[in-house]
C-alpha positions in Angstrom: 28.4 -18.0 -3.9 26.7 -15.2 -5.6 28.4 -14.2 -8.8 30.0 -10.8 -9.3 29.8 -8.6 -12.2 31.2 -5.0 -12.5 28.5 -2.7 -13.9 29.4 0.5 -15.7 26.9 3.5 -16.2 25.6 1.9 -19.3 22.6 -0.2 -20.2 23.1 -4.0 -19.2 21.1 -6.7 -21.0 20.6 -10.1 -19.8 17.7 -13.0 -19.6 14.8 -11.8 -17.5 14.1 -13.8 -14.5 10.6 -15.0 -13.3 9.1 -13.0 -10.6 5.5 -14.6 -10.6 6.5 -16.4 -7.3 6.7 -13.1 -5.2 3.3 -11.9 -4.2 2.4 -9.5 -1.3 -0.9 -10.9 -0.4 -3.0 -8.6 1.8 0.3 -6.5 2.2 -0.2 -5.1 -1.4 -3.2 -3.0 -0.1 -0.9 -1.0 2.0 1.3 2.1 1.2 3.0 2.0 4.7 3.2 -1.1 6.9 5.0 -1.1 10.3 5.5 -3.7 13.1 6.2 -1.6 16.1 4.7 1.9 15.3 4.2 4.2 12.4 5.1 7.7 13.3 4.7 10.9 11.1 5.6 14.6 11.5 4.0 17.2 9.0 1.6 17.0 6.0 2.5 13.4 4.7 0.3 12.4 2.2 -0.6 8.7 1.9 -2.3 7.0 -1.0 -3.0 3.2 -0.1 -3.8 1.6 3.6 -1.6 2.4 6.5 -1.1 -0.2 9.1 1.0 -1.6 12.0 1.2 -4.9 13.8 1.7 -6.3 16.4 2.1 -2.8 17.7 -0.9 -0.4 17.9 0.4 3.0 17.7 -0.2 5.3 14.6 1.1 8.9 15.4 0.7 12.0 13.5 -2.5 11.6 11.4 -3.4 14.4 11.3 -1.5 16.4 10.1 -1.0 13.5 8.0 -3.5 13.0 5.4 -5.1 9.6 4.2 -5.8 10.5 0.7 -6.8 7.0 -0.2 -7.2 4.0 2.2 -7.8 3.1 5.8 -5.6 3.1 8.9 -5.3 -0.3 10.5 -3.9 0.0 13.9 -3.2 -3.4 15.4 -6.2 -5.0 13.8 -6.4 -8.5 12.2 -6.0 -7.3 8.7 -2.7 -5.5 9.6 -1.6 -8.7 11.2 -2.5 -10.8 8.3 -0.5 -8.0 6.1 2.4 -8.8 8.1 2.3 -12.4 7.7 2.1 -12.0 4.1 4.9 -9.5 3.9 7.1 -12.1 5.8 6.4 -14.6 3.0 7.0 -12.2 0.4 10.3 -11.1 1.9 11.7 -14.7 2.3 10.8 -15.5 -1.1 12.5 -12.4 -2.4 15.6 -12.9 -0.6 15.7 -16.7 -1.8 16.0 -15.7 -5.6 19.3 -16.4 -7.2 21.3 -13.2 -7.7 22.3 -12.4 -11.3 24.6 -9.3 -10.7 26.4 -8.6 -7.4 26.9 -4.8 -6.9 28.7 -5.1 -3.6 30.7 -1.7 -3.1 29.2 0.1 -6.1 27.0 3.2 -5.7 23.7 2.7 -7.7 23.9 6.4 -8.6 24.6 6.9 -12.5 23.6 3.5 -13.5 20.9 2.4 -16.0 19.9 -1.0 -15.2 17.4 -3.5 -17.0 15.3 -6.2 -15.2 17.1 -8.8 -13.2 17.9 -9.7 -9.5 20.8 -7.5 -8.1 22.3 -8.4 -4.9 24.6 -6.5 -2.2 26.3 -8.6 0.1 26.3 -5.8 2.7 24.8 -2.2 2.5 23.7 -0.3 -0.8 24.2 3.5 -1.2 22.4 5.4 -4.1 23.9 9.0 -4.6 22.5 10.7 -7.7 20.4 9.1 -10.3 19.4 5.5 -10.8 17.4 4.6 -14.1 15.4 1.5 -14.3 14.8 0.6 -17.7 12.0 -2.0 -18.6 13.0 -2.8 -21.9 11.5 -6.3 -21.8 7.9 -5.3 -21.2 5.4 -5.2 -18.3 6.2 -8.8 -17.3 9.9 -8.2 -16.4 11.1 -6.5 -13.2 13.7 -5.7 -10.6 14.8 -7.4 -7.3 17.2 -5.9 -5.2 18.6 -7.9 -2.3 20.4 -5.9 0.2 22.4 -7.7 3.2 22.1 -4.8 5.4 21.1 -1.2 5.0 19.7 0.8 2.1 20.5 4.5 2.2 20.0 7.4 -0.4 21.7 10.6 -0.4 19.6 13.8 -0.5 17.9 14.5 -4.0 18.6 11.2 -5.2 16.2 9.7 -7.8 15.0 6.2 -9.0 13.4 6.9 -12.3 11.7 4.5 -14.7 12.2 4.3 -18.4 9.7 2.1 -21.0 7.4 1.5 -18.1 4.0 0.8 -19.6 2.0 -1.2 -16.9 2.8 -3.2 -13.7 6.4 -2.3 -13.3 7.7 -4.6 -10.7 10.2 -3.2 -8.4 11.3 -5.0 -5.0 13.8 -3.6 -2.6 14.5 -6.5 0.0 16.7 -5.0 2.7 18.2 -7.0 5.4 18.0 -4.4 8.2 16.9 -0.9 7.6 16.2 1.6 4.8 16.7 5.5 5.0 15.7 7.8 2.2 17.4 10.9 2.3 15.8 14.5 2.0 13.8 15.2 -1.1 14.6 11.8 -2.5 12.4 10.6 -5.2 12.1 6.8 -5.2 10.3 4.0 -7.0 9.5 0.5 -5.8 8.4 -1.5 -2.8 10.7 -1.4 0.2 10.6 -4.8 2.1 12.8 -4.0 5.3 13.7 -6.6 7.8 13.7 -3.9 10.6 12.8 -0.2 10.2 12.3 2.4 7.3 12.9 6.1 7.6 11.5 8.6 5.0 13.3 12.0 6.0 11.7 15.4 4.9 10.3 15.6 1.6 10.6 12.1 0.1 8.4 11.2 -2.8 7.8 7.6 -3.1 6.0 5.8 -5.9 5.7 2.3 -4.1 5.4 0.8 -0.5 7.2 1.1 2.7 6.8 -2.1 4.4 8.8 -2.9 7.7 8.7 -6.5 9.0 9.9 -6.0 12.7 10.4 -2.3 13.5 8.9 1.1 12.8 8.1 3.3 9.8 8.9 7.0 10.4 7.9 9.9 8.0 8.2 13.6 7.7 6.3 15.5 5.3 6.5 12.9 2.6 4.4 11.5 -0.3 3.7 7.8 -0.5 1.5 6.8 -3.4 1.4 3.0 -3.9 0.2 1.6 -7.4 -2.5 -0.9 -6.2 -5.6 -2.0 -5.1 -7.3 -1.3 -1.6 -8.7 -4.9 -1.9 -6.8 -8.2 -1.4 -5.5 -9.5 -4.5 -6.6 -12.7 -6.4 -9.6 -13.8 -8.0 -12.6 -14.4 -6.1 -15.2 -16.9 -7.5 -18.7 -16.4 -6.1 -21.7 -18.9 -6.6 -25.2 -18.6 -5.3 -28.9 -19.3 -5.9 -32.0 -18.2 -4.0 -34.8 -16.0 -3.7 -35.8 -12.5 -2.8 -38.7 -10.7 -1.8 -40.2 -8.2 -4.2 -43.4 -5.9 -4.3 -46.7 -7.8 -5.5 -48.0 -5.9 -7.1 -44.6 -4.6 -8.4 -43.5 -1.1 -7.3 -40.7 0.9 -8.9 -39.3 2.0 -5.7 -36.0 0.1 -5.4 -36.3 -0.3 -1.7 -39.7 -1.7 -1.8 -40.3 -5.2 -0.5 -43.3 -7.4 -0.8 -44.9 -11.0 -0.8 -43.7 -11.6 -4.3 -40.5 -13.5 -5.2 -37.7 -13.2 -7.8 -35.2 -16.1 -8.1 -31.5 -16.2 -9.3 -28.7 -18.5 -9.8 -25.1 -17.8 -10.9 -21.5 -18.6 -11.0 -19.1 -15.6 -11.2 -15.6 -16.7 -11.8 -13.0 -14.1 -12.7 -11.3 -16.9 -15.0 -14.3 -17.2 -16.9 -15.0 -20.9 -16.6 -18.6 -21.8 -16.9 -19.5 -18.3 -15.6 -23.3 -17.6 -16.0 -26.1 -15.6 -14.3 -30.0 -16.2 -14.5 -32.7 -14.1 -12.8 -36.6 -14.5 -12.9 -39.1 -11.9 -11.6 -42.4 -14.0 -10.9 -44.3 -10.9 -10.5 -43.5 -9.1 -13.7 -42.4 -12.1 -15.7 -38.9 -10.4 -16.5 -36.5 -13.1 -17.1 -32.7 -12.7 -18.2 -29.7 -14.9 -18.9 -26.2 -14.0 -19.7 -22.6 -14.4 -19.3 -20.7 -12.7 -16.2 -17.8 -10.6 -17.6 -16.4 -8.7 -14.4 -15.9 -9.8 -10.9 -14.8 -7.3 -8.3 -14.5 -7.1 -4.6 -16.1 -4.0 -3.1 -15.9 -4.3 0.6 -14.0 -6.5 2.9 -14.0 -7.7 6.4 -11.3 -6.3 9.1 -9.4 -9.6 8.6 -9.2 -8.8 4.8 -11.6 -11.5 3.7 -14.3 -10.6 1.1 -17.5 -9.2 2.5 -19.3 -7.9 -0.7 -18.8 -8.6 -4.4 -20.0 -7.0 -7.6 -20.2 -8.7 -10.8 -21.7 -7.6 -14.1 -22.2 -8.7 -17.7 -24.4 -8.6 -20.7 -27.9 -10.4 -21.3 -27.9 -13.3 -23.9 -27.9 -12.0 -27.5 -31.3 -13.8 -28.1 -33.0 -11.4 -25.6 -33.5 -7.8 -26.0 -30.3 -5.9 -25.6 -29.4 -5.3 -21.8 -26.9 -5.4 -19.2 -26.8 -6.4 -15.6 -25.0 -5.5 -12.4 -25.3 -7.6 -9.3 -24.3 -7.0 -5.6 -24.0 -9.6 -3.3 -22.9 -9.7 0.4 -22.0 -12.7 2.6 -23.6 -12.5 6.2 -20.9 -11.6 8.8 -22.5 -14.1 11.4 -23.1 -17.7 11.0 -26.8 -18.3 10.5 -27.3 -14.9 9.0 -29.0 -14.1 5.9 -26.9 -13.2 2.9 -27.9 -10.2 0.7 -28.6 -9.8 -3.3 -29.3 -6.7 -5.3 -29.6 -6.2 -8.9 -29.5 -3.5 -11.6 -30.6 -4.2 -15.2 -30.3 -1.5 -17.8 -31.2 -1.4 -21.6 -34.4 -2.6 -23.4 -35.1 -4.6 -20.1 -34.9 -2.8 -16.9 -35.1 -3.3 -13.3 -33.6 -2.2 -10.1 -33.6 -3.9 -6.8 -31.5 -2.6 -3.7 -29.8 -5.2 -1.7 -32.0 -7.3 0.3 -32.0 -10.5 2.2 -32.0 -13.8 0.5 -35.0 -15.8 1.9 -34.1 -19.1 0.2 -30.6 -20.1 -0.7 -27.2 -18.6 0.0 -23.9 -17.1 -1.4 -20.8 -18.6 -1.4 -17.3 -17.0 -2.0 -14.4 -19.5 -2.9 
């Protein structure tokens, strides 16, 4: 039985729950994700990926604008995102409720991080303030048994939000945001989501089994366009370089350069070594940053960039390396490097003649 607590329009304090178990997976890359269709009217602006699966229909782009991101209409990446959405939805729904707000309008309340629940529907009329008094590791989960509805010109605003402010709206059926609503957080609706005219949403509209419908809205998510989670990359091998050496970055030849590395975002045993047999240039250093820069249609990493500084015993320099895994079995992986500082070299990505790249 979910506990009940009457909330006045004042600040409520409590122990902050742990939300680390809720992850959106590849759905994190989407600003809008539908199951049957995604339909738009008017000059909607989207920042983040937009997708639909298992349906394939995305209607109204243009006039809708993808400011940042890609449309995934019924592809493998959208299907994977839907599967991850289902996992996240079920995880959010299973959290223990801290405060039961059944029968209370969210308008006029100022809340602090916790799990709030509604046995049936939830309504917002006016202004709701979410106060992150416990810092960036705290967050809000709203568990709504049936529908979520906001009145026109309603607002969900944030206070004391510094970074990674976590807000989940888990909706048992459908969500409808009224005209000119200013909304914050990620909506995970079991059925459909409707954003009426002029909604400004900082978050995600993710519908598990139904449609997402928009009309001249703004949906900006705060996230990354590549799947979350650390990607460790290892590799060793050789690439062809000009002999004699050429300053042209695309030049190839019969000479070789060898490399070996472990690029681990966690920083355990991470290193990079490189030796150009034609020029004699040799560097060694620790990898400091690892970034997925390109993905396959199914969301798996395709290309990774890692960088760092040369070891202090060498002339001051830094390195940035781009590696790409072959798309087909038996294909050749690629390796490119840029070294800057007192030591310098630039080699555009070229096929590895001996060795291979591994993503973990």
